[in-house]
C-alpha positions, 0 to 999 in steps of 0.5 A: 500500499503506497501512502500518499503524502499531501502538501498544505495546499493540497490538504486545504483544497481537499477540505475545502479551507483557505490555506491560512486556515489549514496552516493555522490548524497545523501549527495549532496541532488541531490538524494532523501533520508534519513538518519537511524542511520546514514544510507542512506534510500530511498523510491522507490516511491520517487526515481521514482518520481525523475527519471520522473522529470529528464526525462522532465528536 
């Protein structure tokens, strides 16, 4: 299984958010992401789990 890694821009589009909002949520630890060389990256599987968890709360 190949894990898909998304950029901040791709995550913003995927979640239908402004890039600024996605950046703020990631910086605050509210979006499951990690930094590579100063740039945010996100595993699509982690985002889907985060969405499912958010739907239950």
